[in-house]
N, C-alpha and C positions, 0 to 999 in steps of 0.2 A: 944262730939266726940264719934265716934264709929269705929269699925273695921269690915270690910266686905271682906272676902276672902283674908285676909292678908294686905289689903289696909286701911290706915287711912283716914277717911272722917268725915265731920261734923265740927261744930264750936269748937274752942279751948276756952281758958279762955277769957271771955269778948266777945265771939262770933267771934273771929278772925278765919281766915282760913289760910291754909298753902299754900304758893307759890303764883305765879301770877295767875290772872284770866285766864280762857280759852276763847279764841276768837272763834267766829263762822267763819269758813273759807269760806263756800259757801252753797248755797241751789240750788237745781235743780229739775225740773219736771221729774218724772219717768213716770207718766201718768197723766191724768186730775184729778185723785183723790189720787195721791201719790207724796210726796215730800221727797227728800233725803237731810238731813242737815248734813254737815261735820264740825266737830270741830277740833281745832288744837292739842288737847291732849285728852287722854282717859277719858271718864266719866264712873261712876259706874252705872251698870244696876241694879236698885233697884226699889222700889215702886214709888219714885219720877220720875225716868226715864220713867217708864211705864204709868204715869198719863197724859192723854191728856190735862188737864187744865194747865199743866206746859209749854205749847207751844202756841204761838200766831201767826196767819197768818193774815196779814192785807192788804187789797187791797189798791192801791195807792189813790183811791178816798175816803178812810175812811171806817169805819165799820170793821167787822172781818169775817173771813172764819172759819167755825167750824172745829176743829181738832177732828175727831171721834175716832181715835185709834192710838197708837204707836205700830208698828209691833214688836212683840217679837223677840229677838235675843238669840241665844244659847251660850251666853258667859257672863262673869261677868263684863267686861269692853269693851268699843267700842268707835270709833271715828265717827261713822255714826249713825244717827237717821232717821228712816223712818216713816213719818207721813202719816196717811190716813186722807184726808180732804174732805170736801164737794167739789163737782166738780168745778174746777176753770174755769174761762172764758178765752178762747183762746185770747192771745195778751195782757191780763191784767198784770200789774206789781204788785207783792206782796212782802211784807217784812215779814220774819219769825224771831221770837225771842224766846229765851229759858228762863224760870224762873230760879231765883237763887236757887231754890230747887234742881235742877239737879246739881250734884257735880262731880268734878274730883276725881281721886284716892287719892288725898291728901287734899281733902276738898275744893278745889278751886271752885268758881262759874263760870258759863258760862255767858259771857257778849257780848254785841254787837248784831248785826243783819245782815241778808244777804237778798239781793233782788234776785228775779227770775221772769222771764216772762213766763206765762203759754203758753204752746204750745201743739199741738197734737203730739203724738209720735208713733213710730212703734208698741209699745206694744198695743196701742188702736186698731190699724189696725188688729193685731193678735187676739185680744179679740173679735172684731166684727165677725171674721170668725169662732169662736167656736160655736158648737151646743148649743142651749139655755139651755139644761139640764145639761151642765157642770158647776161646781162650779168655777166661775171666780172672786169671791170676793177677795179683798186684803187679803193675808195670806194663801189662798188656795194653794194646791200643784201645780195645773195647772198654776195659776197666778204667783207663784214663779218661775217656770221653764220658762214661757214666759218672765217674767221680767229679769231674768238672761240672756236669749238669747238676748233680746233687748238692755240691757245695755252693754253687751259684744260687740255687733255689733256697737253701738255708740263709744265705747272705741277704737275699731280698725279702726274707720273711715268709717263706713258703709255709705250708700248713704243718708246722711242727707239733701242734696240738692233736692232729689227727692220729689215731692209733696206727702204729706200724705192725702189720701182721707178723706173728712169730714164725 
């Protein structure tokens, strides 16, 4: 058992954890190479949280999609995990799951999985319009701003029915 930022985490006597497991609420495409995973209760942002091998993205037909990076967050706890993945195939269904190494604020493990369907998003349309010399890799300042704008537009009901150019 350990203490991180005033929160108890890790196994207790005999490897027990504290409180009920944390369920994965949803997973959604942010762009063809980024997925947002939402969990029902806060998880601790530590080495396990930031380790890409603690996350699995599986296509419906089998195999795995490589998780290249977990985007860093500027907080000690969070309910959202943003994964940078190999480019997903449009229209393919994927399942994301989280390793029991990722823990809640009281040592709970994350369990379950969530499905999402890969789709092209407005963020990709915005990225295609950027000059080639701009840094548009996940985690860059430009990408972060475009992602925030695109997600906010989706949240307020932007024109999701309008076709997104390929």
